[in-house]
C-alpha positions as CSV (number, residue, x, y, z in Angstrom):
1,A,113.3,151.2,147.5
2,V,110.7,149.3,149.6
3,A,111.4,151.5,152.7
4,K,111.1,154.6,150.6
5,A,107.7,153.4,149.2
6,R,106.5,152.6,152.8
7,R,107.5,156.1,154.0
8,L,105.7,157.7,151.1
9,L,102.5,155.7,151.8
10,A,102.7,156.4,155.5
11,A,103.0,160.2,154.7
12,A,100.1,160.1,152.3
13,R,98.0,158.2,154.9
14,R,98.8,160.8,157.5
15,R,97.9,163.7,155.2
16,L,94.6,162.0,154.2
17,T,93.5,161.3,157.8
18,R,94.7,164.6,159.4
19,G,91.9,166.2,161.3
20,K,89.5,163.4,160.9
21,D,88.1,161.2,163.7
22,R,88.9,157.6,163.4
23,A,86.1,155.0,163.5
24,T,85.4,153.4,166.8
25,P,85.8,149.6,167.1
26,A,82.0,149.3,167.4
27,E,81.5,151.1,164.1
28,V,84.1,149.0,162.4
29,A,82.4,145.8,163.7
30,A,79.0,147.1,162.5
31,A,80.2,147.6,158.9
32,P,82.7,144.9,158.0
33,H,81.9,145.2,154.3
34,A,83.3,148.7,154.4
35,L,86.7,147.3,155.1
36,L,86.8,145.1,152.0
37,L,89.2,146.2,149.4
38,P,88.1,146.6,145.8
39,A,90.1,143.5,144.9
40,Q,88.2,141.5,147.5
41,W,84.9,142.8,146.0
42,C,86.0,141.6,142.6
43,L,86.9,138.2,143.9
44,F,83.6,137.9,145.7
45,S,81.8,138.9,142.5
46,V,83.7,136.3,140.6
47,H,82.9,133.8,143.3
48,L,79.2,134.4,142.7
49,L,79.3,134.8,139.0
50,L,81.0,131.5,138.3
51,P,78.1,129.3,139.6
52,L,75.6,131.6,137.8
53,L,77.4,131.3,134.5
54,G,77.7,127.5,135.1
55,A,73.9,127.3,135.7
56,Y,73.3,129.2,132.4
57,L,75.6,126.9,130.5
58,L,73.9,123.8,132.0
59,L,70.4,125.2,131.3
60,H,71.5,125.7,127.7
61,M,72.8,122.2,127.4
62,A,69.7,120.7,129.1
63,R,67.4,122.6,126.7
64,H,69.3,121.3,123.7
65,G,69.3,117.8,125.1
66,W,65.5,117.8,125.5
67,Q,65.1,119.2,122.0
68,R,67.5,116.5,120.6
69,A,65.7,113.7,122.4
70,G,62.4,114.9,120.8
71,R,64.0,115.2,117.4
72,E,65.5,111.7,117.6
73,W,62.1,110.2,118.6
74,R,60.2,112.2,116.0
75,E,62.5,111.5,113.0
76,Q,63.8,107.9,113.7
77,R,61.8,106.5,116.5
78,A,65.1,105.5,118.1
79,L,64.2,104.5,121.6
80,L,67.7,104.0,123.0
81,T,69.1,107.2,121.5
82,S,66.1,109.2,122.7
83,L,66.3,107.7,126.1
84,L,70.0,108.5,126.4
85,F,69.4,112.1,125.4
86,V,66.5,112.3,128.0
87,V,68.8,110.9,130.7
88,G,71.6,113.4,129.8
89,A,69.1,116.3,129.7
90,A,67.7,115.3,133.1
91,C,71.2,115.2,134.6
92,D,72.0,118.6,133.2
93,S,68.7,120.0,134.6
94,L,69.5,118.6,138.1
95,D,73.0,120.0,137.9
96,C,71.6,123.4,136.9
97,L,69.3,123.3,139.8
98,A,72.3,122.5,142.1
99,H,74.2,125.5,140.7
100,V,71.3,127.8,141.4
101,L,70.9,126.5,144.9
102,V,74.6,127.1,145.6
103,L,74.1,130.9,145.1
104,P,72.0,131.5,148.2
105,C,74.4,129.4,150.2
106,L,77.3,131.5,149.0
107,L,75.4,134.7,149.9
108,L,74.5,133.5,153.4
109,D,78.1,132.3,154.1
């Protein structure tokens, strides 16, 4: 069954490339992105989207942390609780910044 499928694919490939010039090695080297399969493009997109979605989640958490720290201070004047929320929000903000800085590194790689 596998051999038959390979023969069918080879025959289809021959029919599709009949009468067409093949790309030279220089053309292939000049356009490596053209060789990527759709599945590889999907994986590359997910590879970029995950840090972007993580940054969005962290930004959301940091924003709510800052709001909660302000609310704790306004309503109860609880210094320790407010300070802990400020520390948590600052850590979330720094983590969000790190996620955003990872994206250019992934694109340049």
